[in-house]
Every structure is written in structure tokens, then in C-alpha cells.
N, C-alpha and C positions, 0 to 999 in steps of 0.2 A: 455381415460382419460389422461389429460396432466400431465407430470412429476412434482413432488413436489420439489421445491428448498427451502431449509432451509438456511436462511441468518442470521448468528449469529452476535452479536454486532450491532443489527439493528438500533440503534440510532446514530451510528457513521456516519461521513462524507462520507466515501466510501460506506458503506452499504446502505445508503439512495439512492445513485445513482445506485447501483446494483438492488435494488428493483424497482426503476423507470424504469430501462432498461428492466427488466423482465416483466413489465406490458404490453409491446407490443409483447410478445412472447407466443407461445403455452406452457405455464408453469403455475404452481400454486405456487406463491411465499409465503413463510411464514416468516414474520418478527420476528426473534427470539432474542428479547432483553433478558436481564438477568432475567426478570420476566417469560420468556418462557423457557429458558434453561441456566443453569449455567454450562459452559463447564468444570469447575474444579470439578464438582460433577458427578460421573459416574451414579448415580441413576437418576439425573435430565436429563442427556443426554439420558439415556435409555428410560425414560418416553416420552421425546420429539420424539424420533425415533418411538416408538410404536404408538404414537398418529398420527404423520404426515406422516410416511413412506417415507422419502425423497429419491429421486433418486440422487440428487446433494446437497452437503453442501458447502456453501461458508463461510469460517471462517474469518470473519472480526473482531471477538472479540480478543482483545489483550491488554496487558499492554503496553502503549505507552509513559509513563512518563520516558523518557530516563534518565534524571539525577537522579530521585528518585530511579531508579533501582540499582544505585551504592551502596546504603545503604539498599535496600530492595530486594536483588536479589532473595531470596527464594520466596518471594511473587510474584515477576515478573515471576519466573520460573513456578509457579503453573498455571498461565494463559497461558504463551507463550509456555511452554514446555509440562507440564502435561496435560493441557487442550487440546492441539493439539493431543496428544497421545490418550486421551479418545475419542475424536471425531473420530480419525482414526480407533480405535478398533470397535466403533459402526458402522462406515461405512463398515468395513470388514464384520461384522456380518450380516448386512442388504443388502449387495451388492450395496452400494452407492458410488458415486464419491465424493472425497474431494478436494476442491480448497483451499489451505492454503496460505493466504496472508503473505508474509515475507518482508524482508528489506535488503537494501544495507549494513546495519551495521553488517551483518554476514561476510563481507569481510574486509580485512585489511585496505583498503582505501588508499593504497600507490602506486597504479599502475600508469603507464604512458600511457596506452591505454585501451579501454573499456574492462571490465571484461566479459569473456565468461561465459556461463551458467555453464560450468564444471570447472571453475577456482577454485583453492584452497581457502577454507574459512580460516578466521583468525580474528575473532572478537576481538576488543580492548576495548569493554565496556561490562558491565553486561547485558545491554539490548540486545546487539548483541549475547552474549552467550546464553541467554534464547531463543531468536528467532531461533538460530541455532539448539537448542535442539528440537524445534517444527518441523523444517524442517526434521531433521533426523528421528523423530518419524513417520511423515507422509510417508516418502519414505521407511522406514523400514517396517511399518505395511501394507502399500498399494502400493507395487511395480508396480502394473498394474492399479491402480485407484487413485493414489495420485499425485496431481499437486501442486507444490510450485511456487508461482508467487511473485518474489521479486519486490518491488517498492521503490520509494524514492521521496523526495521533493514534496509530495502530496499537492494539494490545491483544494478547491471546495467551493461551496456556502453554503454547509450544516454544516459548523463548522469553528472553529478558525484555522488559518494557516498563514504562512508567507505572502502570497500575500495580504490577507485581512488586515493583520496588517500594511503592507506598505501603502495600500490605506488609512487607518485611519491616519497613521502618516504624510502623505503628507499634511493633513489638518492643522496639529498643529506644525510641525517642519519646521524651515527655511532651515536647512540642515540635512542630515542623513549620518552617517558613517556606512558603510556596509562591511562585510567581503568579500575580493576579493581573498582569497587563498584556498577556497573550491570549487571544481568543481562538477557539477551534472546536472540533467535533470529534470527541473520542470515538473510535471505531473498532468494533470487535472483528477480528480476522474471520470468524465463522460467518458473519453477515457479509463481509466483502467476498469471501470465497463463494458464497451462494450466488451473488450477483455476477461474479466472473463466469461461473459455470452457465448460468442462465443467458448471459450475454453471448457466450460462445455458441450455445445451442441456437440462439436467435440468428447468429451469423451464419451458421450452417444451413438454417432453414430459410434464410433470406428475409427475415423479418426485423432484423436489427441493423440500422444504418451504421456504417463505419464512421469513425471519428472519435471525438473526445467525450468522455463521460466522467462524472465525479462520484467516486465510490467512498463517501463518508456518511456518517450517521446524520439524522435530523437533529435539529436543535443546536445549541451552542453553549459553551461555558469557558472558563479559564482553567489553568492548571490548579489554581487554588480551589475553584468550585468543584473540580473533579476530585481533588483529594478529600475535601469535606464530605463528598458523597461516598467515597471509599470508606472513610472512618465511620460514617453512619451505617453503612452496610455491615461493617465489622462489629457494630455495637459499641464503638468507641465514641468519645465526646468530640464532635466536630470542632468545638472551640479550641481544641489543642492545635488546630491548623491555623496559622496566621498568615495574612497576605503580605507579600513583598513585591519588589519590582525587578525587572530584568537587569537593571544596573548592578544589583547585588551579586548576580551570577554571570559575570562576564565570561564569554566563551569565544573561541577563535572565529566561528561562523555565526553571523547574525541570524537570529530566529525571527520568522515572520510574526509581526504583532497581531495580524488578523488572517486566520486560516479557515474562515468559514466559506464553504463552497456551496453553490446552488446545484440543484439536481433536476432541472427541467428536461434534460436530454433523454432521461429514461423513458419518458412518455412515448417518444418516437419508437422505442424498441418494445413497447408493451410490457414494460417491467416496472414495478413500483420501486421507488427509492428506498434506501435503508431506513429503518425505524428510528425513533428518537434514541439518543445515546443513553438516557437513563434506563429505558426499558431493556436495552441490550446489555448494559452493565449488570443490571439486576439478574438477568438470566445467566450471564457468564460467570458471575461472582463465585459460586461454589467451586467451579472448576479452577478458577484462578487461585483461590485460597488453597485448594488441594495441591495445585502444582507448586505453589510457593512454600507452603508449610509442611507438605508431605502427609 
């Protein structure tokens, strides 16, 4: 009988691609939206585990409203911190593997070279603090079966995101002013979903060590550089995109200035890191345009 994979936050952009990726594997995927399991409710989680008996849980459920977390940190912590711990405790009880999707916001974002997986954390936002609590819970409760996969700058066809927004704005704006002082790695959800599935398979096979992994694309750019590439792929003039600074777009939660992550840990699992962001964006682009423009 194929192992059951329970994917929480099933309606989300990343979870959709995880479920699609699992469809081609020897696996029984269970799409666990909040109607199936509320990760903040221990009784709900217990019932889901008793019904489905998962071998692997991919936790894509999260409070992702970064700015709202600044004034609702307790509510965000219930999902990102307490929810992760409840899942980890259920996984420990049932002997399951947990893949916890985390974020670059757990880091200070002020480095000058890519963050290693064991770099010191130092979140500067409420969102980052709550996600770090989730990481700690998973690694504490599941030292041998807990996997934290940090990602950043995600885009995909299954939800709203920066890339789709820029595709939309190209139609209606003569010029765009885009931040050029934040560096990161645009990451396609399809690529991340593939690595999550392969990591879970490695966990079941005993070939992937537990711990922290960085699930972002290779290379790096700024939001300005990404937008110029989007315009180029659309056949639009990249010169219509103009650089600006973060000071122009003040938001409640501070954004990391440097979100470039290192990928050395994948070698220990026998899995190659995600490809360069430009290659991924080029392959994803027709789907993104179709999703945005219909």
C-alpha cells in the first residue's frame, strides 16, 4: 500500500503544486484544507491522523499576511508556531515525517553572502518570529523526522504573487517603479514542490538527514531585476521599469534587505538544489501569463 501524504493548507499556491507532483508518485495524497484539519486544534489534528494514518505530512498551512502579523502576532503565532508544534507532536505519536515550510524572514536579512542552513537566526518582524517558533517546535519535537524547508519570493500559477501582479500591471502602466535594494531568489512553486516530495521520499528511505534545508532558486536578483526580466519575457520594453528604494514603499513589517540562501545541505540528501531563477521563470512563464490573463 502506498504511503499517505497529508498536505495541509491544500488550497494554497504551493500545496496545489505539491499535490500535483504527488499524483505521479507511489503515494496516496490527502488534500487537507481547513475543512479537513485545523492545525491549531489538537483534536482536529488527532482525528485527521487517526483517519488517514499519514507517513508524511507537508505543512503548507501558514499565516502569511506579513504586515497584519505586526498587530496580530498572537493570532499568527497560533498558526505558525502552535500549529506546527501540534502537527509535530502528532507526527511523533504516529511515527510520521513532517516537512515544515518556513521562510527567509526568520533571518536578519542583513548579510553580504548567502545564508547557510545553520546561520544564526534573527527575525525582525512578527511574522518572522512566529515562523521561527514553528521551526523550533518541529526540530525540538522531531529531531530525527523533522524537516524545515525555508523558502522565499515564491510565485506560481495557483495564487496571487509578485510575478503575476507585474504581468497584470504591464498591461495598464506606462512605467513601474520597483524596489532595487532588496536581494533574493525568485522561486517557482513547482520547483519547490518537487524538492519537498523528493525530500519526503528520502526521509522515508532513510537517505535524507533531518534538519534545515533552503528551498530557493539558484542565482539572485532584486525585485527591480525580476520585473525587468518579466517585461522582457512579455516582449515589453524593460526600460519601462525604473529602480527605487524601500523607503518609497514603507510597510508595517520590515522586509529583509538580503534574502539570498545557500543550498549546501541538499548534497547530504543526494538531491540537487533548485536551478537558476531565470531558467525556472522562463519555463513557468506561459502558465503564469495564462493564469493572469486568461
